[in-house]
C-alpha positions as a Markdown table, in Angstrom:
| # | Residue | x | y | z |
|---|---|---|---|---|
| 1 | Unk | 10.1 | -19.2 | -46.7 |
| 2 | Unk | 8.1 | -20.0 | -49.8 |
| 3 | Unk | 9.2 | -17.9 | -52.7 |
| 4 | Unk | 6.3 | -15.9 | -54.2 |
| 5 | Unk | 6.5 | -13.9 | -57.5 |
| 6 | Unk | 3.1 | -13.0 | -57.9 |
| 7 | Unk | 2.5 | -9.5 | -59.2 |
| 8 | Unk | 1.6 | -7.0 | -58.0 |
| 9 | Unk | 0.6 | -8.2 | -54.5 |
| 10 | Unk | 2.0 | -11.1 | -52.5 |
| 11 | Unk | 0.6 | -12.3 | -49.2 |
| 12 | Unk | 3.9 | -12.1 | -47.5 |
| 13 | Unk | 5.8 | -9.4 | -49.4 |
| 14 | Unk | 7.0 | -7.5 | -46.4 |
| 15 | Unk | 9.0 | -10.6 | -45.2 |
| 16 | Unk | 10.8 | -11.2 | -48.5 |
| 17 | Unk | 14.0 | -9.5 | -49.7 |
| 18 | Unk | 13.6 | -7.3 | -52.7 |
| 19 | Unk | 15.9 | -9.5 | -54.9 |
| 20 | Unk | 13.3 | -12.2 | -54.6 |
| 21 | Unk | 11.0 | -10.2 | -56.7 |
| 22 | Unk | 13.5 | -8.6 | -59.0 |
| 23 | Unk | 15.2 | -11.9 | -59.9 |
| 24 | Unk | 14.3 | -12.5 | -63.6 |
| 25 | Unk | 14.8 | -15.8 | -65.4 |
| 26 | Unk | 15.9 | -19.1 | -64.0 |
| 27 | Unk | 18.1 | -19.4 | -61.0 |
| 28 | Unk | 19.5 | -22.3 | -59.1 |
| 29 | Unk | 20.1 | -21.9 | -55.3 |
| 30 | Unk | 21.9 | -23.4 | -52.5 |
| 31 | Unk | 21.1 | -22.4 | -48.8 |
| 32 | Unk | 21.7 | -23.0 | -45.3 |
| 33 | Unk | 20.2 | -21.8 | -42.0 |
| 34 | Unk | 17.2 | -21.9 | -39.8 |
| 35 | Unk | 14.7 | -20.8 | -42.4 |
| 36 | Unk | 12.4 | -23.5 | -44.2 |
| 37 | Unk | 9.2 | -23.4 | -46.1 |
| 38 | Unk | 6.3 | -22.2 | -44.0 |
| 39 | Unk | 4.1 | -25.4 | -44.2 |
| 40 | Unk | 7.0 | -27.6 | -42.8 |
| 41 | Unk | 8.4 | -25.3 | -40.3 |
| 42 | Unk | 6.7 | -26.7 | -37.2 |
| 43 | Unk | 8.1 | -30.2 | -38.3 |
| 44 | Unk | 11.7 | -29.2 | -39.0 |
| 45 | Unk | 13.9 | -27.8 | -36.2 |
| 46 | Unk | 17.4 | -26.7 | -36.1 |
| 47 | Unk | 19.6 | -25.8 | -39.1 |
| 48 | Unk | 18.9 | -27.1 | -42.5 |
| 49 | Unk | 20.6 | -27.2 | -46.0 |
| 50 | Unk | 18.5 | -26.9 | -49.1 |
| 51 | Unk | 18.8 | -26.8 | -52.9 |
| 52 | Unk | 16.3 | -25.3 | -55.2 |
| 53 | Unk | 15.4 | -23.7 | -58.6 |
| 54 | Unk | 13.1 | -20.8 | -59.2 |
| 55 | Unk | 11.9 | -18.7 | -62.2 |
| 56 | Unk | 10.3 | -15.3 | -62.2 |
| 57 | Unk | 9.4 | -13.0 | -65.2 |
| 58 | Unk | 7.8 | -9.7 | -64.5 |
| 59 | Unk | 6.8 | -9.2 | -68.2 |
| 60 | Unk | 4.4 | -12.2 | -68.1 |
| 61 | Unk | 3.8 | -12.1 | -64.4 |
| 62 | Unk | 4.6 | -15.8 | -64.0 |
| 63 | Unk | 6.7 | -17.6 | -61.4 |
| 64 | Unk | 7.4 | -21.0 | -60.0 |
| 65 | Unk | 9.9 | -22.7 | -57.7 |
| 66 | Unk | 11.0 | -26.3 | -56.5 |
| 67 | Unk | 13.2 | -26.8 | -53.5 |
| 68 | Unk | 14.1 | -29.6 | -51.0 |
| 69 | Unk | 16.1 | -29.7 | -47.8 |
| 70 | Unk | 17.6 | -31.8 | -45.1 |
| 71 | Unk | 18.6 | -31.2 | -41.5 |
| 72 | Unk | 22.2 | -30.4 | -40.6 |
| 73 | Unk | 22.7 | -32.8 | -37.9 |
| 74 | Unk | 20.0 | -34.4 | -35.8 |
| 75 | Unk | 17.3 | -36.7 | -37.0 |
| 76 | Unk | 14.7 | -34.4 | -38.2 |
| 77 | Unk | 12.7 | -35.1 | -41.5 |
| 78 | Unk | 13.7 | -34.2 | -45.0 |
| 79 | Unk | 11.3 | -31.9 | -46.7 |
| 80 | Unk | 10.3 | -30.6 | -50.2 |
| 81 | Unk | 8.1 | -27.8 | -51.5 |
| 82 | Unk | 7.1 | -26.6 | -55.0 |
| 83 | Unk | 4.7 | -24.0 | -56.6 |
| 84 | Unk | 3.6 | -21.9 | -59.4 |
| 85 | Unk | 1.5 | -19.0 | -60.0 |
| 86 | Unk | 0.6 | -15.9 | -62.2 |
| 87 | Unk | -1.2 | -12.6 | -62.2 |
| 88 | Unk | -4.2 | -11.8 | -64.4 |
| 89 | Unk | -5.4 | -8.4 | -65.0 |
| 90 | Unk | -6.5 | -5.6 | -67.0 |
| 91 | Unk | -5.3 | -2.0 | -67.2 |
| 92 | Unk | -7.3 | 1.2 | -67.1 |
| 93 | Unk | -4.8 | 4.1 | -67.0 |
| 94 | Unk | -3.6 | 4.6 | -63.6 |
| 95 | Unk | -5.5 | 1.6 | -62.2 |
| 96 | Unk | -5.0 | -2.2 | -62.7 |
| 97 | Unk | -7.5 | -4.7 | -61.6 |
| 98 | Unk | -6.9 | -8.5 | -61.5 |
| 99 | Unk | -6.1 | -11.4 | -59.4 |
| 100 | Unk | -2.9 | -13.2 | -57.8 |
| 101 | Unk | -3.2 | -16.9 | -58.3 |
| 102 | Unk | -0.9 | -19.5 | -56.7 |
| 103 | Unk | -0.6 | -23.1 | -55.9 |
| 104 | Unk | 1.8 | -24.9 | -53.6 |
| 105 | Unk | 2.6 | -28.5 | -52.8 |
| 106 | Unk | 4.9 | -29.6 | -49.8 |
| 107 | Unk | 5.8 | -32.7 | -48.0 |
| 108 | Unk | 8.2 | -34.0 | -45.3 |
| 109 | Unk | 9.2 | -37.5 | -44.4 |
| 110 | Unk | 11.4 | -39.4 | -41.8 |
| 111 | Unk | 11.9 | -43.1 | -41.0 |
| 112 | Unk | 9.1 | -42.8 | -38.5 |
| 113 | Unk | 5.7 | -42.2 | -39.9 |
| 114 | Unk | 4.8 | -39.9 | -37.1 |
| 115 | Unk | 7.0 | -37.2 | -38.7 |
| 116 | Unk | 5.7 | -37.7 | -42.3 |
| 117 | Unk | 3.1 | -35.8 | -44.3 |
| 118 | Unk | 2.4 | -33.0 | -46.6 |
| 119 | Unk | -0.3 | -30.8 | -48.1 |
| 120 | Unk | -1.5 | -28.4 | -50.7 |
| 121 | Unk | -2.0 | -24.6 | -50.5 |
| 122 | Unk | -4.2 | -22.7 | -53.1 |
| 123 | Unk | -4.4 | -18.8 | -53.2 |
| 124 | Unk | -6.7 | -16.5 | -55.0 |
| 125 | Unk | -6.4 | -12.8 | -54.1 |
| 126 | Unk | -8.4 | -10.4 | -56.3 |
| 127 | Unk | -6.4 | -7.1 | -56.4 |
| 128 | Unk | -6.8 | -3.4 | -57.3 |
| 129 | Unk | -3.6 | -1.4 | -57.8 |
| 130 | Unk | -3.1 | 2.4 | -58.4 |
| 131 | Unk | 0.0 | 4.2 | -59.4 |
| 132 | Unk | 0.7 | 8.1 | -59.7 |
| 133 | Unk | 4.0 | 9.6 | -59.6 |
| 134 | Unk | 6.2 | 8.1 | -56.7 |
| 135 | Unk | 3.2 | 6.5 | -55.1 |
| 136 | Unk | 1.4 | 3.1 | -55.5 |
| 137 | Unk | -1.5 | 1.7 | -53.7 |
| 138 | Unk | -2.7 | -1.9 | -53.6 |
| 139 | Unk | -5.9 | -3.3 | -52.2 |
| 140 | Unk | -6.6 | -7.2 | -52.2 |
| 141 | Unk | -9.1 | -9.4 | -50.7 |
| 142 | Unk | -9.2 | -13.2 | -51.2 |
| 143 | Unk | -8.7 | -16.7 | -49.7 |
| 144 | Unk | -5.9 | -19.0 | -48.9 |
| 145 | Unk | -7.0 | -22.6 | -48.7 |
| 146 | Unk | -4.6 | -25.3 | -47.1 |
| 147 | Unk | -5.2 | -29.0 | -46.7 |
| 148 | Unk | -3.0 | -31.8 | -45.3 |
| 149 | Unk | -2.4 | -35.3 | -46.5 |
| 150 | Unk | -0.8 | -38.4 | -44.8 |
| 151 | Unk | -0.6 | -37.9 | -41.0 |
| 152 | Unk | -1.9 | -34.5 | -41.5 |
| 153 | Unk | -5.0 | -35.5 | -43.4 |
| 154 | Unk | -8.2 | -33.8 | -42.2 |
| 155 | Unk | -6.1 | -30.6 | -41.2 |
| 156 | Unk | -8.0 | -28.4 | -43.9 |
| 157 | Unk | -8.7 | -24.7 | -43.3 |
| 158 | Unk | -9.5 | -21.7 | -45.3 |
| 159 | Unk | -8.2 | -18.3 | -44.3 |
| 160 | Unk | -9.6 | -15.2 | -45.7 |
| 161 | Unk | -7.1 | -12.3 | -46.2 |
| 162 | Unk | -7.6 | -8.5 | -46.9 |
| 163 | Unk | -4.7 | -6.2 | -47.2 |
| 164 | Unk | -3.9 | -2.6 | -48.1 |
| 165 | Unk | -0.4 | -1.3 | -49.0 |
| 166 | Unk | 1.1 | 2.0 | -49.9 |
| 167 | Unk | 4.4 | 2.1 | -51.5 |
| 168 | Unk | 6.5 | 5.3 | -51.9 |
| 169 | Unk | 9.7 | 5.6 | -54.0 |
| 170 | Unk | 11.8 | 7.9 | -52.0 |
| 171 | Unk | 14.8 | 7.9 | -54.3 |
| 172 | Unk | 16.3 | 5.8 | -57.0 |
| 173 | Unk | 16.1 | 2.3 | -56.0 |
| 174 | Unk | 14.6 | 3.1 | -52.5 |
| 175 | Unk | 11.1 | 2.1 | -51.5 |
| 176 | Unk | 9.2 | 2.6 | -48.3 |
| 177 | Unk | 6.0 | 0.5 | -47.7 |
| 178 | Unk | 3.2 | 0.7 | -45.1 |
| 179 | Unk | 1.1 | -2.3 | -45.0 |
| 180 | Unk | -2.1 | -3.5 | -43.2 |
| 181 | Unk | -3.5 | -7.0 | -43.2 |
| 182 | Unk | -6.5 | -8.7 | -41.8 |
| 183 | Unk | -6.7 | -12.5 | -41.6 |
| 184 | Unk | -10.0 | -14.4 | -40.7 |
| 185 | Unk | -10.5 | -18.0 | -40.1 |
| 186 | Unk | -12.9 | -20.2 | -38.1 |
| 187 | Unk | -10.5 | -20.2 | -35.2 |
| 188 | Unk | -9.7 | -16.6 | -34.9 |
| 189 | Unk | -9.2 | -13.1 | -36.5 |
| 190 | Unk | -5.7 | -11.6 | -36.8 |
| 191 | Unk | -4.8 | -8.0 | -37.8 |
| 192 | Unk | -1.3 | -6.9 | -38.7 |
| 193 | Unk | 0.3 | -3.6 | -39.1 |
| 194 | Unk | 3.9 | -3.2 | -40.5 |
| 195 | Unk | 6.4 | -1.2 | -42.5 |
| 196 | Unk | 9.2 | -2.2 | -44.8 |
| 197 | Unk | 12.1 | -0.6 | -46.7 |
| 198 | Unk | 14.1 | -1.9 | -49.5 |
| 199 | Unk | 17.2 | -0.5 | -51.3 |
| 200 | Unk | 18.7 | -1.6 | -54.7 |
| 201 | Unk | 21.9 | 0.3 | -55.8 |
| 202 | Unk | 23.9 | -1.4 | -58.5 |
| 203 | Unk | 25.3 | -4.7 | -57.3 |
| 204 | Unk | 24.0 | -4.2 | -53.7 |
| 205 | Unk | 20.6 | -4.6 | -52.0 |
| 206 | Unk | 19.2 | -4.3 | -48.4 |
| 207 | Unk | 15.8 | -4.8 | -46.8 |
| 208 | Unk | 14.2 | -4.5 | -43.5 |
| 209 | Unk | 10.7 | -4.7 | -42.0 |
| 210 | Unk | 8.8 | -4.6 | -38.8 |
| 211 | Unk | 5.3 | -5.1 | -37.8 |
| 212 | Unk | 3.0 | -6.5 | -35.0 |
| 213 | Unk | 0.1 | -9.0 | -35.1 |
| 214 | Unk | -3.1 | -8.3 | -32.9 |
| 215 | Unk | -6.1 | -10.3 | -31.8 |
| 216 | Unk | -7.2 | -11.7 | -28.5 |
| 217 | Unk | -5.9 | -15.3 | -29.3 |
| 218 | Unk | -2.7 | -14.4 | -30.9 |
| 219 | Unk | 0.2 | -16.0 | -28.9 |
| 220 | Unk | 3.4 | -14.2 | -28.0 |
| 221 | Unk | 5.8 | -13.0 | -29.5 |
| 222 | Unk | 3.5 | -10.7 | -31.6 |
| 223 | Unk | 6.4 | -8.6 | -33.0 |
| 224 | Unk | 7.6 | -9.6 | -36.5 |
| 225 | Unk | 11.0 | -8.1 | -37.8 |
| 226 | Unk | 13.8 | -8.8 | -40.2 |
| 227 | Unk | 16.9 | -7.4 | -41.9 |
| 228 | Unk | 19.1 | -8.6 | -44.7 |
| 229 | Unk | 21.2 | -7.7 | -47.6 |
| 230 | Unk | 22.4 | -9.1 | -50.9 |
| 231 | Unk | 25.4 | -8.5 | -53.2 |
| 232 | Unk | 25.5 | -9.5 | -57.0 |
| 233 | Unk | 28.6 | -10.6 | -59.0 |
| 234 | Unk | 27.8 | -11.3 | -62.6 |
| 235 | Unk | 25.3 | -14.0 | -62.6 |
| 236 | Unk | 25.8 | -15.1 | -59.0 |
| 237 | Unk | 24.1 | -13.4 | -56.0 |
| 238 | Unk | 24.8 | -13.8 | -52.2 |
| 239 | Unk | 21.9 | -13.2 | -49.7 |
| 240 | Unk | 21.9 | -13.2 | -45.9 |
| 241 | Unk | 19.1 | -12.4 | -43.6 |
| 242 | Unk | 17.8 | -12.8 | -40.1 |
| 243 | Unk | 14.2 | -12.7 | -39.0 |
| 244 | Unk | 11.7 | -13.0 | -35.9 |
| 245 | Unk | 8.7 | -14.8 | -37.0 |
| 246 | Unk | 5.6 | -15.2 | -34.9 |
| 247 | Unk | 3.0 | -17.8 | -35.4 |
| 248 | Unk | 1.9 | -18.1 | -38.9 |
| 249 | Unk | -2.0 | -17.7 | -39.1 |
| 250 | Unk | -2.2 | -19.6 | -42.3 |
| 251 | Unk | -0.2 | -22.7 | -41.2 |
| 252 | Unk | -0.5 | -22.4 | -37.4 |
| 253 | Unk | 3.3 | -22.8 | -37.3 |
| 254 | Unk | 5.3 | -22.1 | -34.1 |
| 255 | Unk | 7.1 | -18.8 | -33.5 |
| 256 | Unk | 10.8 | -19.0 | -34.5 |
| 257 | Unk | 13.9 | -16.9 | -35.1 |
| 258 | Unk | 15.5 | -17.7 | -38.4 |
| 259 | Unk | 18.7 | -16.9 | -40.3 |
| 260 | Unk | 19.6 | -17.8 | -43.8 |
| 261 | Unk | 22.7 | -17.7 | -46.0 |
| 262 | Unk | 21.9 | -18.3 | -49.7 |
| 263 | Unk | 24.0 | -18.4 | -52.9 |
| 264 | Unk | 22.1 | -18.2 | -56.2 |
| 265 | Unk | 23.3 | -18.5 | -59.8 |
| 266 | Unk | 21.4 | -17.4 | -63.0 |
| 267 | Unk | 20.7 | -20.2 | -65.5 |
| 268 | Unk | 20.9 | -19.0 | -69.0 |
| 269 | Unk | 19.9 | -15.4 | -70.0 |
| 270 | Unk | 17.6 | -13.2 | -68.1 |
| 271 | Unk | 14.2 | -12.5 | -70.1 |
| 272 | Unk | 14.4 | -9.0 | -71.8 |
| 273 | Unk | 11.3 | -6.9 | -72.2 |
| 274 | Unk | 9.8 | -7.7 | -75.6 |
| 275 | Unk | 8.9 | -4.9 | -77.9 |
| 276 | Unk | 8.9 | -3.4 | -81.4 |
| 277 | Unk | 12.1 | -2.4 | -83.3 |
| 278 | Unk | 14.6 | -0.3 | -81.4 |
| 279 | Unk | 13.9 | 3.0 | -82.9 |
| 280 | Unk | 10.2 | 3.0 | -81.4 |
| 281 | Unk | 12.0 | 3.4 | -78.0 |
| 282 | Unk | 13.6 | 6.6 | -79.0 |
| 283 | Unk | 11.9 | 9.5 | -77.4 |
| 284 | Unk | 10.3 | 12.2 | -79.7 |
| 285 | Unk | 11.8 | 15.6 | -79.4 |
| 286 | Unk | 10.0 | 18.9 | -80.3 |
| 287 | Unk | 10.7 | 22.4 | -78.9 |
| 288 | Unk | 12.4 | 21.0 | -75.7 |
| 289 | Unk | 9.6 | 18.5 | -75.0 |
| 290 | Unk | 10.6 | 14.8 | -74.9 |
| 291 | Unk | 7.7 | 12.2 | -75.3 |
| 292 | Unk | 8.7 | 8.8 | -74.0 |
| 293 | Unk | 6.7 | 5.8 | -75.3 |
| 294 | Unk | 6.5 | 2.0 | -74.6 |
| 295 | Unk | 4.0 | -0.4 | -76.2 |
| 296 | Unk | 1.2 | -1.5 | -73.7 |
| 297 | Unk | 1.2 | -5.1 | -75.1 |
| 298 | Unk | 4.5 | -5.6 | -73.7 |
| 299 | Unk | 4.0 | -4.0 | -70.3 |
| 300 | Unk | 0.8 | -5.1 | -68.6 |
| 301 | Unk | 1.2 | -2.6 | -65.8 |
| 302 | Unk | 2.1 | 1.2 | -66.2 |
| 303 | Unk | 5.9 | 1.8 | -66.1 |
| 304 | Unk | 7.6 | 5.0 | -65.2 |
| 305 | Unk | 10.2 | 7.2 | -66.7 |
| 306 | Unk | 13.2 | 8.0 | -64.3 |
| 307 | Unk | 16.3 | 10.1 | -65.0 |
| 308 | Unk | 18.5 | 13.0 | -63.9 |
| 309 | Unk | 15.7 | 15.4 | -65.0 |
| 310 | Unk | 13.3 | 13.8 | -62.5 |
| 311 | Unk | 15.9 | 13.7 | -59.7 |
| 312 | Unk | 15.8 | 10.0 | -60.2 |
| 313 | Unk | 12.2 | 9.9 | -59.1 |
| 314 | Unk | 9.7 | 7.8 | -61.2 |
| 315 | Unk | 7.4 | 9.6 | -63.3 |
| 316 | Unk | 4.3 | 7.4 | -64.1 |
| 317 | Unk | 3.4 | 6.9 | -67.7 |
| 318 | Unk | -0.2 | 7.0 | -68.8 |
| 319 | Unk | -2.1 | 5.0 | -71.3 |
| 320 | Unk | -2.7 | 6.6 | -74.7 |
| 321 | Unk | -4.1 | 4.1 | -77.1 |
| 322 | Unk | -1.7 | 1.1 | -77.5 |
| 323 | Unk | 1.1 | 2.9 | -75.8 |
| 324 | Unk | 2.3 | 4.1 | -72.3 |
| 325 | Unk | 3.4 | 7.7 | -72.7 |
| 326 | Unk | 5.2 | 10.5 | -70.5 |
| 327 | Unk | 6.1 | 14.0 | -71.6 |
| 328 | Unk | 8.8 | 15.8 | -69.9 |
| 329 | Unk | 10.3 | 19.3 | -70.7 |
| 330 | Unk | 14.0 | 19.2 | -70.9 |
| 331 | Unk | 16.8 | 21.7 | -71.1 |
| 332 | Unk | 19.4 | 21.5 | -73.7 |
| 333 | Unk | 22.3 | 19.1 | -73.1 |
| 334 | Unk | 22.8 | 15.4 | -72.4 |
| 335 | Unk | 20.3 | 13.5 | -70.0 |
| 336 | Unk | 20.6 | 10.1 | -68.5 |
| 337 | Unk | 17.5 | 8.2 | -68.0 |
| 338 | Unk | 15.9 | 4.7 | -68.1 |
| 339 | Unk | 12.5 | 3.0 | -67.4 |
| 340 | Unk | 11.2 | 1.4 | -64.1 |
| 341 | Unk | 8.7 | -1.6 | -64.5 |
| 342 | Unk | 5.7 | -1.7 | -62.3 |
| 343 | Unk | 7.7 | -4.4 | -60.1 |
| 344 | Unk | 10.5 | -1.9 | -59.5 |
| 345 | Unk | 12.9 | -3.4 | -62.0 |
| 346 | Unk | 15.1 | -0.6 | -63.8 |
| 347 | Unk | 15.8 | -1.3 | -67.4 |
| 348 | Unk | 17.3 | 0.5 | -70.4 |
| 349 | Unk | 15.4 | -0.1 | -73.6 |
| 350 | Unk | 17.5 | -2.1 | -76.3 |
| 351 | Unk | 19.0 | -0.1 | -79.2 |
| 352 | Unk | 19.2 | 3.4 | -77.5 |
| 353 | Unk | 22.4 | 5.1 | -76.7 |
| 354 | Unk | 23.6 | 4.0 | -73.2 |
| 355 | Unk | 26.5 | 4.4 | -70.9 |
| 356 | Unk | 27.8 | 2.7 | -67.6 |
| 357 | Unk | 25.8 | 4.1 | -64.7 |
| 358 | Unk | 28.7 | 3.4 | -62.3 |
| 359 | Unk | 26.5 | 0.8 | -60.4 |
| 360 | Unk | 27.2 | -2.1 | -62.6 |
| 361 | Unk | 24.4 | -1.3 | -65.0 |
| 362 | Unk | 23.6 | 1.0 | -67.9 |
| 363 | Unk | 21.6 | 4.1 | -68.4 |
| 364 | Unk | 20.2 | 5.5 | -71.5 |
| 365 | Unk | 21.4 | 8.9 | -72.9 |
| 366 | Unk | 19.2 | 11.6 | -74.6 |
| 367 | Unk | 20.9 | 14.6 | -76.2 |
| 368 | Unk | 18.6 | 17.6 | -76.4 |
| 369 | Unk | 19.9 | 20.3 | -78.9 |
């Protein structure tokens, strides 16, 4: 499966594990299984082994990847894929408007030219997002263009995609998603309805999704589902997952059941949210009211405050001049809190008092007299 970090909407988000979107910085990966990049899935059968490198940064909304694989036994072709993309948008309080842009190249080759070829995929998805409290909504409509080269030359097609998603934060690190998609091409129309759940607690994560394609010409099986999990140890991460994948309307790939075991390791340090001097992150206190602030220039989408005083449910921050702000009335005593970025990443501002949260991370501490 092609890795996609486009923010805030990806065309196949429901089928990706949450850690794929949360992985910040550079990572190198080694994987084995029956999952390969979408464009070459119909050309590669059986189990494969692959190596890759990827980069994602939610602060700048940029991502890129490169990967290559070879069959584990058999005489299937080797393959490779690479891509890059970004999100361009503007904020208007609770709303964000922009576009998710991406480009992918792929190829596969064997000794016989019958099983050699490649192609290019371009994506442009204008998107509107809305966030309030524990809810986020996303609407997108754009085009995915795919063209083949080599033995696949002449296989060009454009697929229009429209989608709507509603995401609810049920608890700390727990998100539930309902999604509807509609894909249109010259050879058919394909609606999709599905739901997904993801959990991130300290070092552990889990994800699951299920949905069904419709349309008179959509072949069986129409049901799509998957489940998986991950565990992190320092800069290393282990992920496992299984999926039932119907025909892909973009690449017209064959239905398949896939499984993947992947080990990833961070290269260098993860990017940290840029910002002003540490004291600017300290909440202002007056008469039991705490005002939390973050600079808008460093966070293109509205973040949220989350803490024990919100029952660990995100409270959306709103735009006020050059800052995101949120005001919360607090009782006297020590309170644990942090911030949640628009992509779901929990972070503690640098320079503020913090303690171990018991899940492998830290939480900020605010003492109200």
